[in-house]
DOPASE-381832 format. One record per residue (C-alpha): x, y, z; residue number from 0; residue in one letter. Coordinates in steps of 0.05 Angstrom, whole numbers, always signed. Last residue first. Layout:
N
X,Y,Z,seq,type
X,Y,Z,NUM,A
...
END
This chain:
555
X,Y,Z,seq,type
+609,+374,-242,554,S
+662,+397,-200,553,A
+707,+408,-264,552,A
+650,+449,-297,551,E
+642,+492,-235,550,E
+714,+505,-234,549,A
+724,+518,-316,548,I
+655,+565,-303,547,L
+687,+608,-251,546,S
+752,+617,-284,545,A
+715,+648,-347,544,P
+753,+632,-415,543,Q
+803,+670,-430,542,P
+795,+710,-498,541,R
+843,+691,-558,540,Q
+851,+761,-599,539,A
+792,+786,-643,538,P
+770,+762,-702,537,L
+702,+804,-705,536,P
+634,+782,-681,535,L
+568,+778,-716,534,V
+606,+756,-785,533,G
+566,+692,-786,532,T
+645,+655,-777,531,R
+650,+702,-719,530,Q
+592,+683,-690,529,L
+605,+607,-695,528,H
+676,+617,-666,527,A
+647,+651,-609,526,R
+593,+595,-596,525,A
+653,+543,-598,524,G
+690,+574,-554,523,A
+638,+587,-501,522,I
+614,+508,-523,521,A
+692,+483,-501,520,E
+686,+523,-439,519,P
+620,+490,-423,518,T
+647,+423,-432,517,T
+640,+360,-471,516,A
+613,+393,-530,515,Y
+551,+393,-574,514,E
+534,+439,-634,513,R
+587,+409,-677,512,G
+549,+437,-742,511,E
+482,+398,-730,510,L
+501,+354,-663,509,R
+438,+382,-627,508,L
+392,+361,-676,507,L
+416,+287,-672,506,E
+414,+289,-601,505,L
+342,+306,-602,504,A
+317,+250,-652,503,G
+268,+225,-612,502,V
+308,+163,-598,501,S
+382,+202,-597,500,E
+358,+231,-539,499,L
+331,+171,-501,498,V
+394,+137,-515,497,Q
+440,+196,-498,496,R
+418,+200,-431,495,Q
+464,+146,-398,494,G
+532,+176,-434,493,P
+518,+244,-395,492,R
+510,+306,-436,491,I
+564,+356,-414,490,G
+548,+413,-459,489,S
+501,+436,-503,488,T
+497,+489,-562,487,M
+428,+525,-585,486,V
+434,+577,-641,485,V
+379,+631,-645,484,I
+352,+646,-716,483,G
+277,+645,-686,482,R
+275,+581,-724,481,R
+329,+562,-686,480,N
+296,+580,-622,479,L
+236,+547,-639,478,K
+270,+474,-661,477,E
+313,+481,-596,476,V
+251,+484,-550,475,A
+223,+427,-588,474,D
+281,+382,-579,473,K
+283,+401,-507,472,L
+204,+384,-502,471,V
+215,+313,-539,470,L
+276,+295,-491,469,A
+234,+315,-423,468,G
+175,+274,-451,467,T
+221,+217,-467,466,A
+250,+212,-399,465,D
+307,+251,-368,464,I
+346,+241,-314,463,T
+395,+277,-261,462,T
+414,+334,-310,461,V
+470,+364,-275,460,R
+519,+360,-335,459,S
+469,+384,-383,458,M
+488,+455,-392,457,R
+444,+486,-446,456,L
+487,+542,-492,455,I
+445,+593,-522,454,V
+476,+635,-581,453,V
+451,+692,-620,452,R
+421,+731,-559,451,V
+363,+789,-559,450,D
+310,+754,-528,449,A
+307,+684,-483,448,V
+226,+683,-465,447,K
+212,+617,-493,446,A
+269,+575,-458,445,L
+225,+590,-388,444,E
+162,+563,-420,443,L
+201,+503,-452,442,L
+229,+484,-387,441,F
+168,+497,-352,440,R
+138,+445,-401,439,H
+183,+391,-376,438,A
+158,+387,-304,437,G
+119,+321,-290,436,A
+138,+295,-354,435,F
+219,+291,-342,434,F
+274,+339,-343,433,L
+299,+312,-271,432,P
+350,+358,-230,431,G
+391,+421,-256,430,D
+396,+454,-323,429,I
+445,+507,-323,428,R
+438,+562,-376,427,Y
+484,+600,-416,426,A
+476,+662,-456,425,V
+519,+691,-518,424,I
+497,+753,-553,423,H
+576,+776,-556,422,E
+559,+836,-499,421,A
+533,+780,-458,420,L
+592,+735,-458,419,L
+635,+806,-444,418,A
+585,+819,-390,417,Q
+610,+753,-362,416,E
+678,+762,-370,415,E
+673,+833,-336,414,E
+632,+807,-277,413,S
+671,+743,-259,412,D
+625,+709,-220,411,A
+649,+679,-147,410,G
+581,+701,-113,409,P
+524,+709,-165,408,L
+513,+784,-177,407,H
+548,+788,-238,406,P
+502,+744,-269,405,A
+518,+735,-345,404,F
+541,+663,-355,403,S
+495,+631,-313,402,V
+421,+635,-323,401,Q
+386,+580,-280,400,E
+343,+524,-302,399,M
+308,+482,-249,398,R
+286,+411,-232,397,A
+266,+406,-160,396,Q
+190,+424,-172,395,K
+186,+362,-214,394,A
+203,+317,-157,393,V
+154,+345,-114,392,A
+95,+340,-169,391,R
+119,+266,-181,390,L
+110,+255,-105,389,A
+37,+290,-108,388,L
+20,+248,-168,387,S
+48,+176,-138,386,G
+13,+190,-68,385,A
-55,+204,-110,384,V
-44,+150,-145,383,V
-28,+102,-92,382,L
-80,+127,-43,381,G
-140,+114,-106,380,I
-106,+44,-120,379,V
-115,+31,-46,378,V
-182,+60,-44,377,A
-208,+17,-104,376,Y
-175,-42,-64,375,V
-209,-35,-10,374,L
-290,-19,-32,373,D
-317,+49,-46,372,L
-343,+94,+13,371,A
-294,+70,+77,370,L
-243,+44,+40,369,T
-240,+122,-2,368,A
-252,+154,+62,367,V
-187,+123,+93,366,A
-149,+133,+26,365,T
-165,+203,+19,364,L
-148,+225,+94,363,V
-80,+185,+92,362,L
-66,+219,+18,361,V
-90,+280,+44,360,V
-43,+275,+104,359,A
+19,+250,+72,358,D
+11,+315,+23,357,S
+6,+371,+75,356,R
+72,+345,+107,355,T
+88,+307,+165,354,A
+33,+329,+216,353,R
-19,+280,+189,352,A
+35,+217,+189,351,M
+49,+239,+261,350,A
-28,+239,+283,349,R
-39,+176,+250,348,L
+13,+141,+278,347,S
+1,+173,+351,346,G
-76,+147,+346,345,V
-54,+81,+326,344,E
-123,+48,+301,343,V
-122,-21,+301,342,M
-138,-29,+374,341,R
-208,+9,+359,340,V
-230,-48,+307,339,A
-202,-99,+351,338,T
-253,-71,+408,337,A
-310,-71,+356,336,L
-292,-147,+330,335,L
-297,-171,+400,334,V
-363,-137,+418,333,G
-399,-165,+354,332,A
-373,-225,+378,331,L
-413,-223,+450,330,A
-465,-196,+407,329,A
-467,-260,+368,328,L
-482,-292,+433,327,P
-434,-357,+446,326,I
-476,-422,+440,325,K
-447,-451,+391,324,S
-379,-455,+422,323,V
-400,-508,+475,322,L
-435,-555,+422,321,P
-374,-546,+379,320,A
-324,-564,+431,319,A
-289,-630,+408,318,A
-279,-630,+347,317,F
-277,-558,+329,316,V
-241,-541,+390,315,I
-187,-595,+367,314,V
-180,-557,+297,313,A
-168,-491,+338,312,L
-119,-525,+378,311,V
-82,-548,+314,310,A
-90,-484,+276,309,A
-51,-450,+333,308,H
+5,-505,+342,307,T
+20,-493,+268,306,L
+34,-420,+281,305,A
+73,-435,+335,304,A
+114,-485,+306,303,L
+140,-441,+248,302,R
+187,-414,+286,301,S
+215,-364,+339,300,G
+138,-353,+387,299,A
+156,-312,+444,298,G
+86,-289,+474,297,T
+98,-223,+437,296,R
+113,-251,+370,295,V
+44,-293,+367,294,N
+10,-233,+397,293,V
+37,-191,+337,292,A
+17,-245,+288,291,T
-53,-249,+317,290,R
-64,-173,+311,289,A
-21,-171,+232,288,I
-64,-232,+202,287,A
-40,-258,+138,286,G
-95,-265,+99,285,T
-152,-316,+85,284,A
-204,-320,+35,283,P
-265,-362,+66,282,V
-269,-435,+87,281,G
-322,-489,+60,280,G
-272,-544,+63,279,F
-251,-538,-10,278,L
-255,-469,-8,277,P
-183,-472,+43,276,A
-145,-504,-10,275,V
-134,-450,-61,274,L
-127,-399,-9,273,N
-73,-434,+28,272,A
-36,-442,-31,271,L
-38,-374,-51,270,G
-18,-351,+16,269,Q
+42,-401,+16,268,G
+62,-377,-45,267,F
+58,-302,-33,266,L
+103,-317,+29,265,E
+146,-348,-14,264,K
+156,-289,-55,263,D
+157,-248,+3,262,P
+214,-279,+38,261,D
+210,-257,+114,260,H
+269,-227,+154,259,K
+278,-252,+221,258,Q
+342,-238,+261,257,G
+317,-189,+316,256,V
+243,-185,+330,255,T
+187,-137,+328,254,M
+206,-106,+254,253,G
+201,-176,+224,252,D
+129,-183,+253,251,A
+110,-118,+222,250,V
+144,-137,+152,249,S
+103,-204,+157,248,A
+36,-164,+166,247,S
+50,-117,+112,246,L
+62,-181,+65,245,L
-2,-208,+88,244,S
-40,-144,+77,243,E
-18,-129,+16,242,L
-23,-200,-13,241,A
-87,-216,+5,240,A
-117,-156,-10,239,L
-87,-156,-81,238,A
-120,-232,-87,237,A
-182,-210,-59,236,V
-190,-154,-109,235,A
-163,-197,-164,234,V
-219,-249,-143,233,A
-272,-199,-155,232,P
-258,-184,-216,231,A
-247,-248,-240,230,L
-319,-269,-208,229,L
-359,-257,-279,228,S
-317,-303,-322,227,G
-318,-362,-274,226,L
-394,-365,-263,225,A
-408,-410,-321,224,G
-356,-457,-291,223,P
-399,-471,-230,222,D
-359,-487,-164,221,L
-397,-504,-107,220,F
-392,-583,-113,219,S
-307,-578,-102,218,L
-304,-621,-42,217,S
-260,-630,+18,216,P
-305,-669,+75,215,A
-332,-614,+116,214,P
-287,-605,+182,213,L
-310,-620,+255,212,G
-368,-621,+295,211,A
-410,-579,+253,210,P
-437,-520,+285,209,L
-508,-504,+315,208,D
-530,-430,+328,207,G
-481,-368,+340,206,I
-527,-348,+400,205,P
-581,-300,+394,204,K
-578,-252,+461,203,A
-644,-230,+463,202,A
-669,-292,+495,201,D
-624,-276,+559,200,L
-634,-336,+601,199,H
-610,-305,+656,198,F
-560,-369,+665,197,L
-551,-380,+590,196,Q
-536,-312,+572,195,A
-491,-292,+627,194,A
-447,-357,+614,193,L
-437,-337,+546,192,T
-418,-263,+561,191,A
-369,-289,+613,190,A
-342,-340,+562,189,I
-338,-280,+511,188,V
-304,-237,+562,187,A
-246,-285,+582,186,V
-238,-309,+513,185,I
-225,-234,+496,184,S
-183,-217,+560,183,F
-121,-259,+535,182,P
-82,-243,+591,181,I
-9,-216,+573,180,A
-29,-145,+567,179,P
-50,-144,+637,178,R
-88,-74,+655,177,W
-85,-35,+585,176,R
-104,-100,+555,175,A
-157,-104,+600,174,G
-190,-42,+595,173,I
-195,-50,+518,172,L
-223,-125,+523,171,M
-263,-111,+587,170,I
-301,-54,+549,169,A
-312,-97,+486,168,A
-349,-149,+522,167,V
-388,-105,+564,166,A
-407,-57,+496,165,F
-431,-117,+467,164,T
-479,-150,+519,163,L
-509,-84,+539,162,C
-522,-73,+468,161,V
-550,-140,+463,160,A
-590,-134,+530,159,T
-619,-64,+512,158,W
-679,-84,+461,157,D
-707,-22,+424,156,P
-761,-40,+367,155,H
-775,+23,+324,154,R
-707,+55,+346,153,V
-671,-13,+332,152,F
-698,-14,+266,151,E
-673,+48,+247,150,E
-605,+32,+278,149,V
-600,-28,+225,148,A
-622,+13,+173,147,R
-566,+66,+181,146,W
-519,+7,+185,145,T
-531,-26,+126,144,V
-531,+36,+81,143,V
-465,+56,+117,142,L
-440,-18,+110,141,V
-459,-13,+27,140,T
-501,-43,-22,139,D
-560,-57,+34,138,G
-606,-110,+64,137,E
-616,-104,+138,136,P
-577,-153,+185,135,K
-630,-176,+235,134,A
-625,-142,+300,133,V
-601,-151,+375,132,G
-565,-80,+371,131,L
-491,-106,+371,130,A
-510,-161,+314,129,N
-535,-102,+279,128,P
-476,-50,+293,127,V
-426,-102,+273,126,Q
-409,-78,+206,125,Q
-397,-12,+228,124,L
-342,-23,+267,123,G
-307,-61,+216,122,I
-316,-8,+167,121,V
-282,+38,+211,120,C
-224,-3,+226,119,A
-216,-21,+152,118,I
-221,+58,+140,117,G
-165,+71,+192,116,L
-121,+11,+161,115,T
-128,+45,+92,114,F
-103,+109,+114,113,G
-46,+76,+149,112,E
-21,+33,+92,111,V
-36,+89,+41,110,V
+0,+138,+89,109,P
+62,+95,+94,108,A
+77,+92,+12,107,P
+69,+23,-16,106,V
+138,+11,-48,105,Y
+147,-50,-2,104,Q
+100,-84,-44,103,M
+142,-89,-98,102,Y
+181,-142,-77,101,R
+131,-196,-70,100,G
+118,-198,-148,99,A
+171,-254,-162,98,R
+128,-275,-227,97,A
+125,-343,-189,96,V
+99,-310,-129,95,A
+48,-265,-168,94,L
+22,-335,-202,93,A
+17,-366,-128,92,I
-23,-308,-114,91,L
-64,-311,-174,90,M
-84,-390,-162,89,L
-103,-366,-92,88,G
-147,-317,-119,87,A
-185,-367,-165,86,I
-192,-412,-105,85,L
-220,-352,-63,84,G
-269,-331,-112,83,V
-291,-397,-123,82,T
-313,-406,-43,81,L
-345,-336,-51,80,V
-387,-349,-102,79,G
-411,-408,-74,78,G
-433,-365,-15,77,P
-478,-329,-56,76,G
-464,-288,-121,75,Y
-482,-215,-106,74,Q
-493,-205,-28,73,A
-432,-256,-11,72,V
-388,-214,-57,71,I
-409,-149,-23,70,P
-393,-179,+45,69,V
-329,-215,+23,68,L
-291,-138,+7,67,V
-303,-130,+81,66,V
-289,-196,+106,65,T
-220,-196,+78,64,M
-198,-129,+119,63,A
-228,-161,+183,62,G
-194,-218,+184,61,T
-199,-302,+168,60,P
-132,-336,+182,59,G
-61,-328,+175,58,S
-4,-322,+236,57,V
+66,-304,+207,56,Q
+124,-316,+254,55,L
+170,-363,+213,54,N
+156,-324,+146,53,S
+161,-340,+72,52,G
+100,-390,+75,51,G
+91,-465,+57,50,F
+85,-499,+126,49,L
+48,-428,+163,48,A
+4,-415,+109,47,A
-20,-484,+98,46,L
-28,-490,+177,45,A
-72,-424,+180,44,G
-105,-430,+118,43,A
-138,-505,+137,42,V
-147,-480,+218,41,V
-169,-410,+209,40,A
-212,-413,+153,39,T
-250,-468,+176,38,A
-258,-434,+235,37,L
-290,-376,+191,36,G
-331,-425,+156,35,A
-357,-455,+219,34,E
-378,-385,+238,33,A
-421,-364,+183,32,G
-417,-351,+112,31,L
-439,-277,+117,30,G
-372,-246,+126,29,S
-389,-219,+189,28,S
-411,-294,+214,27,V
-336,-319,+195,26,G
-300,-251,+214,25,F
-339,-261,+290,24,G
-323,-342,+293,23,L
-250,-336,+271,22,A
-241,-272,+321,21,L
-269,-307,+375,20,P
-218,-361,+374,19,L
-157,-328,+344,18,A
-140,-300,+421,17,V
-141,-367,+449,16,I
-102,-397,+388,15,A
-54,-345,+394,14,V
-40,-365,+469,13,T
-37,-437,+451,12,L
+8,-433,+387,11,G
+58,-381,+443,10,A
+58,-437,+494,9,L
+76,-484,+434,8,L
+131,-437,+404,7,D
+160,-432,+478,6,R
+164,-501,+490,5,R
+197,-513,+432,4,P
+253,-461,+434,3,N
+292,-441,+372,2,R
+336,-385,+383,1,G
+319,-317,+364,0,M
END
């Protein structure tokens, strides 16, 4: 995408119009007020645009971050939130220096989809008090607050705020389908504000007075004695900022041709933005997927668009604060309700739910955890469950097959293999990974070996082995040896020797020369061992089974 300053300026203006009601709404929802949302959009939006790793990313207050901030405000107050933002900014910069950005790509898609669905539900529930026109009740969780708000409304119903909220949401949702290029959010907010003023709708509570400009930077909120108790919330904020910002930047890359963000630089930009925004009274910020998508769709090609968005919002703060202060809270609730609805991609959720049962479980569990717990716990739970299910699937790929005396197998030489069986020699081929998630099955299968004198383990097809797998292998060899059964191996790969040697398994397998490069050599060694021990007579030279030689060469 080529440079076009005029197109970037127009895109930035469009994004600012879309971002204004969102910044106001998320500031109010966080508990710090509309002015905090505006300060975040201006300061963090400009710094992240200048120093971040994406040319198209637009940063500011977001619904996901608001969900995390509400309980922090309730427990530690506004000063605690600003301190948390400061600490989280330092943590993000540390992650950037440690080059941790590349690891975010390993978050599974069902976790992201469930996370987004849960956030949308929480954002929608957070708007219930303002949508019903009641004061926000006390409560530890959004579900409790929502229930108490509904109870208060039932006792003293007033439908003014409800009508304004749903009118704004309807205009945004219907308008987006009818004319996607028109920013219906600002149109709906202006219409609701005019209606509240013209018809003197006292029940439609306005935002209230806003300062005409940004406050002077200050660290007066910082309480050194509280830093220890704020570390855990700061970790949650930093983790969410990293996850959402890098996800948003990836979405922007996918919507364009020739754009690729630098994840570590993006973490640095977000860290700097969160480090400075609290000095101006701003809440923690992240990359905003909705605003970034608008930026891309309206033709942005460089950082100038995101900088223009921040500059336009700054002008609004300085020049139009008295007008903005008259916007009804119910109108902002409508904007955020519509935003929550548009966050849910029904097609993506349906596809993810139908993909596999494991994906559906991870999606639902992450969404429920997001709604019932907090966002970071939800992501951790989703990652743990997704990782466990993935390990289970990989472990199922590991198998051990008896291959030396199976006349029914295609290509098997019945007479030669029956001869091996008569000589009390059996060979097993191990396929796939031998690691902690499935190694115990290996031990159980080997424990069933009976009526043989030599077991040959063919390991050329073992894809990976960890310490647990090596220990299980050593344990199996020791148990078979105690039963008088000799264990020989063939085809151990060079990359697997270190782990086998570290636990003592390789030394055990080397006893009496029991490790061989190929299976035919192992069979010859097994026969020689049985002849030395008097189990077999000293017969003429036997040819090796052609099927084993061919398979060994292919491996």
